[in-house]
C-alpha positions in Angstrom: -70.9 -14.6 85.3 -73.0 -16.2 82.8 -76.7 -15.0 81.4 -78.8 -16.3 78.8 -81.8 -14.4 77.2 -84.3 -16.3 74.8 -84.5 -14.3 71.2 -84.8 -15.5 67.3 -83.6 -14.9 64.1 -84.9 -15.2 60.8 -84.1 -18.2 58.5 -86.5 -17.6 55.0 -90.1 -16.9 56.1 -89.6 -18.2 59.5 -88.2 -17.6 62.5 -85.3 -20.0 64.3 -85.3 -19.8 68.4 -81.6 -18.5 69.2 -80.2 -18.6 72.7 -78.5 -15.7 73.5 -75.6 -16.6 76.1 -73.5 -13.8 77.8 -70.3 -14.6 80.0 -68.7 -11.4 81.3 -65.5 -12.5 83.3 -61.8 -11.3 84.1 -59.5 -10.0 81.3 -58.4 -7.4 78.8 -61.6 -5.2 77.9 -63.5 -6.5 74.8 -66.7 -7.7 73.5 -66.8 -10.9 71.1 -69.9 -12.4 69.3 -69.7 -16.1 68.0 -72.0 -18.2 66.7 -72.3 -17.4 62.9 -73.1 -13.5 63.2 -73.4 -11.5 60.1 -71.9 -8.0 60.0 -75.2 -6.7 61.2 -75.2 -8.4 64.6 -71.4 -8.0 65.0 -72.1 -4.0 64.8 -74.5 -4.6 67.9 -71.2 -4.6 70.2 -71.4 -0.5 69.4 -74.8 -0.1 70.0 -75.1 -2.0 72.9 -72.2 -0.4 74.8 -73.8 2.7 74.0 -77.2 2.1 74.4 -76.4 0.5 78.0 -74.1 3.9 79.0 -76.8 6.2 77.5 -79.6 4.5 79.7 -77.6 5.1 82.8 -76.3 1.5 83.4 -72.9 0.1 83.9 -70.9 -1.3 81.1 -68.0 -2.5 82.8 -64.5 -2.8 81.0 -64.1 -6.5 81.2 -63.9 -9.6 78.9 -67.4 -10.1 77.5 -68.4 -12.7 75.1 -71.7 -13.3 73.5 -72.7 -16.8 71.8 -75.7 -17.3 69.8 -76.9 -20.7 70.1 -77.6 -22.8 67.3 -73.9 -21.8 66.2 -74.5 -23.9 62.8 -77.1 -21.3 61.9 -76.1 -17.8 60.5 -77.7 -15.0 62.4 -78.9 -12.1 60.5 -79.8 -8.3 61.4 -80.2 -5.8 64.1 -82.8 -8.0 66.0 -80.5 -9.5 68.8 -79.3 -6.3 70.0 -82.2 -6.1 72.5 -81.2 -9.3 74.3 -77.4 -9.2 73.9 -78.3 -5.8 76.0 -80.1 -7.6 78.6 -77.6 -10.5 78.7 -75.0 -8.2 79.5 -77.0 -6.5 82.3 -77.5 -10.2 83.8 -74.0 -11.0 83.2 -72.7 -7.8 84.8 -75.4 -8.4 88.0 -77.5 -5.5 87.3 -80.9 -7.5 86.7 -81.9 -10.8 87.8 -81.9 -14.1 85.4 -85.3 -15.2 87.0 -86.8 -11.4 85.4 -85.8 -12.6 82.0 -86.6 -16.3 82.3 -89.6 -17.2 79.8 -89.6 -13.9 77.8 -88.7 -13.7 74.4 -86.7 -10.1 73.3 -86.1 -8.9 70.2 -85.3 -5.3 68.7 -82.7 -3.0 67.7 -81.1 -0.3 70.0 -80.5 3.2 69.0 -77.4 5.0 70.5 -79.8 6.6 73.2 -81.2 3.2 74.4 -84.2 3.6 72.3 -85.9 0.6 70.6 -86.4 0.8 66.6 -88.6 -1.0 64.9 -87.5 -4.2 62.9 -88.4 -6.7 60.4 -90.0 -10.1 60.6 -91.8 -9.6 64.1 -94.5 -11.6 63.1 -92.6 -14.9 62.3 -91.0 -14.2 65.7 -94.0 -14.0 67.6 -95.3 -17.5 66.1 -92.0 -18.9 67.0 -92.6 -17.9 70.7 -96.1 -19.5 70.3 -94.2 -22.7 69.8 -91.5 -22.4 72.7 -94.5 -21.5 75.1 -93.0 -17.8 75.9 -94.7 -16.3 79.0 -94.3 -12.6 76.8 -92.9 -11.2 74.0 -90.7 -8.0 74.5 -90.7 -5.6 71.2 -90.5 -2.4 70.2 -93.5 -0.6 70.0 -93.9 0.0 66.2 -94.2 -3.9 65.9 -96.7 -4.3 68.6 -99.7 -4.2 66.6 -98.0 -6.9 63.9 -96.9 -9.1 66.7 -100.3 -8.8 68.7 -101.8 -10.8 65.5 -100.5 -14.2 67.7 -102.8 -13.8 69.9 -101.5 -16.6 72.3 -98.7 -14.9 73.7 -98.9 -11.8 75.6 -97.0 -9.0 73.6 -95.3 -6.2 75.6 -94.6 -3.2 73.4 -91.7 -1.1 74.9 -90.2 2.2 73.8 -86.7 2.0 75.7 -84.1 -0.6 77.0 -84.9 1.4 80.5 -88.6 0.8 80.0 -87.4 -3.0 79.2 -85.8 -2.9 82.7 -88.5 -1.5 84.3 -91.1 -3.6 83.3 -89.2 -6.7 84.2 -88.6 -5.4 87.5 -92.0 -4.6 88.1 -91.2 -0.8 89.0 -93.5 0.1 85.7 -95.3 -3.0 84.2 -96.6 -2.9 80.8 -100.2 -3.7 79.5 -100.1 -6.5 76.8 -101.0 -5.0 73.7 -104.6 -5.9 72.6 -105.2 -7.5 69.1 -106.5 -5.1 67.1 -107.6 -7.3 64.2 -110.3 -5.7 61.9 -113.0 -7.8 60.1 -112.3 -8.9 56.4 -113.4 -6.3 54.0 -116.8 -6.6 52.3 -115.4 -5.5 49.2 -111.7 -4.3 47.6 -111.6 -0.9 49.0 -109.8 0.8 45.3 -111.0 3.7 43.0 -110.6 1.1 39.8 -114.0 -0.8 39.1 -114.3 -2.5 36.0 -117.5 -0.8 35.2 -115.0 1.8 33.9 -113.9 -0.6 30.9 -116.2 -0.1 27.9 -116.3 -2.2 24.7 -114.4 -4.8 25.4 -116.8 -7.8 26.4 -114.2 -10.5 25.3 -111.4 -9.4 28.1 -114.2 -8.6 30.7 -115.0 -12.4 30.3 -111.6 -13.6 30.0 -111.1 -11.8 34.1 -114.1 -13.3 35.1 -112.9 -16.8 34.1 -109.4 -15.9 35.4 -110.6 -14.9 38.7 -113.0 -17.6 39.0 -110.3 -20.2 38.6 -106.8 -18.5 39.7 -106.1 -18.9 36.6 -103.3 -17.0 34.5 -103.7 -14.6 31.7 -101.6 -13.0 28.5 -103.3 -10.3 27.3 -101.8 -9.3 23.1 -102.5 -6.3 21.4 -101.7 -3.1 20.2 -100.4 -0.1 22.8 -103.3 2.0 24.2 -106.0 -0.4 23.7 -106.4 -0.9 27.9 -104.0 -4.1 28.9 -102.8 -2.3 31.8 -106.4 -0.9 32.8 -107.8 -4.7 32.7 -104.9 -6.1 34.6 -105.2 -3.4 37.3 -108.9 -4.2 37.9 -108.4 -7.9 38.5 -108.2 -7.6 41.8 -111.2 -6.2 42.4 -113.0 -8.9 41.6 -111.3 -11.5 43.5 -112.9 -12.5 46.9 -111.3 -11.1 49.9 -108.7 -12.7 51.8 -109.4 -15.1 54.5 -107.3 -14.7 57.6 -105.3 -17.8 57.1 -104.0 -16.1 53.4 -103.9 -12.5 55.2 -101.8 -13.8 58.2 -99.4 -15.4 55.4 -99.4 -12.5 53.3 -98.6 -10.1 56.5 -95.8 -12.6 57.2 -93.9 -12.4 54.0 -94.5 -8.2 54.1 -93.1 -8.1 57.3 -89.7 -10.5 56.6 -89.1 -8.2 53.3 -89.4 -5.0 55.5 -92.4 -3.5 53.6 -94.6 -3.5 56.3 -95.4 0.2 58.1 -94.8 0.6 61.5 -98.3 0.0 63.6 -99.7 -2.1 60.7 -101.7 -5.3 61.7 -102.8 -7.7 58.9 -102.8 -6.9 55.5 -107.0 -7.9 54.2 -106.0 -6.5 50.7 -104.8 -8.7 47.9 -101.6 -7.8 46.8 -101.0 -6.3 43.1 -97.1 -6.5 41.9 -95.8 -4.8 39.0 -92.0 -5.0 38.7 -90.5 -3.0 36.1 -89.0 -5.1 32.6 -85.5 -4.4 34.2 -86.0 -6.6 37.2 -83.0 -8.9 38.0 -83.4 -12.4 38.9 -83.3 -12.1 42.3 -85.5 -9.3 42.7 -87.9 -11.3 41.2 -87.5 -14.9 42.0 -85.8 -13.9 45.8 -82.3 -13.6 47.0 -79.7 -11.9 48.6 -77.6 -13.4 51.5 -80.4 -14.3 53.8 -82.8 -14.8 51.2 -85.3 -12.4 51.1 -88.9 -12.9 49.3 -89.2 -11.3 45.4 -91.8 -9.9 43.5 -93.6 -13.6 43.2 -93.6 -13.7 46.9 -94.8 -10.3 47.4 -97.7 -11.5 45.2 -98.7 -14.6 47.1 -102.4 -14.7 47.1 -102.3 -12.0 44.7 -102.0 -10.4 41.3 -98.6 -10.3 39.7 -98.8 -8.0 36.5 -96.1 -8.3 34.0 -96.3 -5.5 31.4 -94.6 -5.6 28.1 -93.6 -9.5 28.8 -91.2 -9.9 25.9 -88.8 -7.2 27.5 -88.3 -9.2 30.3 -84.9 -11.0 30.8 -84.7 -14.3 29.7 -83.5 -16.0 32.7 -86.1 -13.9 34.8 -89.2 -15.4 32.6 -87.7 -18.7 32.7 -87.3 -18.6 36.4 -91.2 -18.1 36.6 -91.7 -21.7 35.2 -91.1 -23.8 38.6 -93.5 -21.5 40.5 -96.3 -21.3 38.0 -96.2 -24.8 38.1 -95.7 -25.6 41.7 -96.9 -22.4 43.8 -93.6 -22.1 45.3 -89.6 -21.1 44.8 -86.7 -23.1 46.4 -83.7 -20.6 46.6 -80.6 -22.4 47.3 -77.7 -21.1 48.8 -74.1 -22.4 50.5 -75.8 -22.2 54.0 -78.9 -24.0 52.5 -82.5 -23.7 50.7 -85.2 -21.8 51.7 -89.0 -22.3 50.2 -91.1 -19.3 49.6 -94.7 -19.7 48.8 -95.8 -18.2 45.4 -99.2 -18.8 44.4 -100.2 -15.9 42.5 -102.1 -15.4 39.3 -100.2 -14.1 36.7 -101.4 -11.6 34.3 -99.0 -10.6 31.5 -99.0 -8.1 28.7 -97.4 -7.6 25.4 -97.8 -6.4 21.7 -98.4 -8.5 18.9 -95.0 -7.4 17.3 -91.9 -5.1 17.8 -93.5 -2.0 16.5 -96.9 -3.1 18.2 -99.3 -2.6 15.5 -99.6 -6.2 14.0 -102.7 -6.8 13.0 -104.1 -3.6 13.6 -106.8 -2.1 11.5 -105.5 1.7 12.4 -102.1 1.5 12.0 -99.6 -0.2 9.8 -97.0 -2.7 10.9 -93.4 -1.9 10.0 -92.1 -5.1 11.3 -90.5 -8.0 9.3 -91.3 -11.6 9.6 -88.3 -12.1 11.0 -88.3 -9.3 13.0 -92.1 -10.7 14.6 -90.6 -14.6 14.8 -87.2 -13.1 17.0 -89.7 -10.7 19.0 -92.6 -14.0 19.7 -89.5 -16.0 20.4 -88.3 -13.8 23.9 -91.3 -15.7 25.3 -90.4 -19.4 25.2 -93.2 -22.1 24.5 -93.0 -23.8 28.1 -93.6 -20.3 29.7 -96.9 -20.1 27.2 -98.0 -23.3 28.0 -98.4 -22.4 31.7 -100.6 -19.6 30.8 -104.4 -20.6 31.1 -105.5 -17.7 28.8 -104.1 -16.2 25.9 -106.6 -13.5 24.7 -106.5 -11.0 21.8 -107.3 -7.4 22.8 -108.3 -5.5 19.6 -108.5 -1.8 19.6 -112.1 -0.9 20.3 -114.2 1.5 18.5 -114.3 5.4 19.2 -117.8 5.6 19.2 -118.0 2.5 21.9 -115.5 4.1 24.0 -117.0 7.6 24.3 -120.7 7.0 24.2 -121.0 3.2 24.9 -123.0 2.4 28.1 -120.4 1.5 31.3 -119.8 -2.5 31.7 -120.7 -4.4 34.8 -119.5 -3.3 38.1 -116.7 -5.0 40.1 -119.0 -6.0 43.1 -121.4 -7.7 40.9 -118.6 -9.9 38.9 -117.2 -10.5 42.1 -120.3 -11.9 43.6 -120.1 -14.3 40.2 -116.9 -15.2 41.1 -117.2 -16.1 45.2 -119.9 -18.4 44.3 -117.9 -20.0 41.7 -115.1 -20.6 44.1 -117.7 -22.1 46.5 -119.0 -24.1 44.0 -115.5 -25.9 43.7 -114.9 -25.9 47.3 -117.5 -27.9 48.0 -117.0 -30.2 44.9 -113.2 -30.9 46.5 -114.7 -31.6 49.8 -117.2 -34.1 48.3 -114.0 -35.9 46.9 -114.7 -34.6 42.8 -112.4 -32.3 41.0 -110.1 -30.3 42.8 -110.6 -26.3 42.8 -109.5 -24.9 39.2 -106.1 -23.3 39.3 -102.5 -23.5 37.7 -101.5 -26.3 40.1 -102.9 -29.3 38.7 -105.6 -31.2 37.7 -107.7 -34.2 39.1 -111.5 -35.5 38.0 -111.3 -36.4 34.4 -114.9 -38.2 35.3 -116.6 -34.9 35.7 -116.3 -34.1 31.6 -119.2 -35.1 29.4 -118.1 -37.6 26.3 -119.0 -34.9 24.0 -116.5 -32.1 25.8 -113.9 -34.7 25.7 -114.2 -35.4 21.8 -114.1 -31.6 21.1 -110.8 -31.4 23.3 -109.3 -34.4 21.5 -110.0 -32.9 18.2 -108.5 -29.5 19.0 -105.7 -30.7 20.5 -104.7 -33.0 17.8 -105.6 -30.3 15.1 -103.6 -27.3 17.2 -100.9 -29.8 18.5 -101.9 -29.2 21.9 -98.7 -30.9 24.3 -100.3 -32.4 27.5 -99.9 -29.4 30.0 -101.6 -27.4 27.5 -104.3 -29.9 27.4 -104.7 -29.5 31.1 -104.5 -26.1 30.9 -107.8 -26.2 28.7 -109.4 -28.5 30.8 -108.8 -25.8 33.9 -110.3 -23.1 32.1 -113.3 -25.2 30.7 -113.8 -26.2 34.5 -114.0 -22.5 35.7 -116.4 -21.7 33.0 -118.5 -24.4 34.3 -118.5 -23.1 37.7 -119.1 -19.8 36.5 -122.2 -21.5 34.5 -123.2 -23.5 37.9 -122.6 -26.6 36.2 -120.7 -29.6 38.1 -119.8 -31.3 34.4 -117.9 -29.9 31.9 -119.9 -29.7 28.6 -119.4 -29.3 25.1 -120.0 -25.5 25.1 -117.4 -24.9 28.1 -114.4 -26.6 26.3 -115.5 -24.8 22.7 -115.2 -21.3 24.7 -112.1 -22.5 26.8 -110.3 -23.0 23.5 -110.9 -19.9 22.4 -108.4 -18.7 24.8 -105.4 -20.2 23.4 -104.9 -17.7 20.9 -101.4 -18.1 20.4 -101.9 -21.9 20.0 -104.5 -21.4 17.4 -102.1 -19.1 15.5 -99.2 -21.6 15.6 -96.7 -19.5 17.1 -97.9 -16.4 15.1 -99.4 -13.5 16.6 -103.1 -13.5 16.6 
């Protein structure tokens, strides 16, 4: 007897619909799975056998063949356990095909027949919506996540027997209600920019970066507050929109980093990978492949402390994402696109010992050692970082007795106003919102500002990309200033944030 159950498998961040076809016929007892299954899918044979028996259903000793269509795409993960088990029960006459028709089933089976949480249920729910499914059959821990897609009823079930009872009408389950909270009015964090004292230039640079979605490099001796500044950047960023929250939640769901019972993620990600991270961990990879740190930081902040200590291939792998806002991971079975529109905040010392230019400590590096240290960060990567900022050691008196700075909430209000101005200008057909992914709208730059920029570009030997970055920074400054036009003062301030260009490759 032949059975078919609708399911899905992950391909990158999307779900590929899969038709699970099961045939149980005469022959020597066997259980074969075809259709390019990976090891986890192959192991479903033993899990399904035990789950069916322990759920008090029959597993006849006959020849069973499971086909996962389409057969030219690799199927991964244990999520196909539930549809395979349902197919076996239909093919052996213990469940009717009509009872399952229109449902999309997914879930991992334990040996006792209970259903376990699996990654990637949100994109599976989106696939079910596209297919017009009458409902989703998912494990209980995945219910809230799947219910984000409100157009499809989500039935959260604890065991295989509960699934059968629901399908046969013996015990119907109420669809899970979508419990989507409203966006948070402010970042719920104990960190606040008010605790940053005696660093007015650094605070101003963070505000400009937040207003324009720009990348920042902080250069200074150890202990001056570079990490403290970076950790407070998310507190002055606007809250995620619902569309952005769905994208972030989808990424964390596929990566298996969404806690059981979680719904939408409303806070912007803040990722801090260690400098020993591999290229696959940073960019994305593996057999799947799976998203890396730059994708986990999508719509958020990626903080790279001790930037020159990262491997060369890792740093050079950031160039395409910083330019395009996405990354392509190619494998034998095809290429997968991952979104990677993040704000990069990097921190580094001015030399190997860390104290070059420090008024309180003596640098022990030779000129050659300094150049070798700085050369670990390539020129093309530096060109893609909008603001290069020197962070000096603040005076002790200012740290201990100085007044606190503005709170994150007040700075955040100005950032939101600047972003809204940029969005309105873009809606009118003007220059695009500032950011590290391109520039359009040279007509918004005053003649005086163009003259300042032209003179500085020739003096500092700025390339086309670096010049474009100066314009992006100036556009963010103008938006914070409430101006639709980029003026000379805006360009002049933007040029102050190209410290490594001004020093011609030497530390500031």
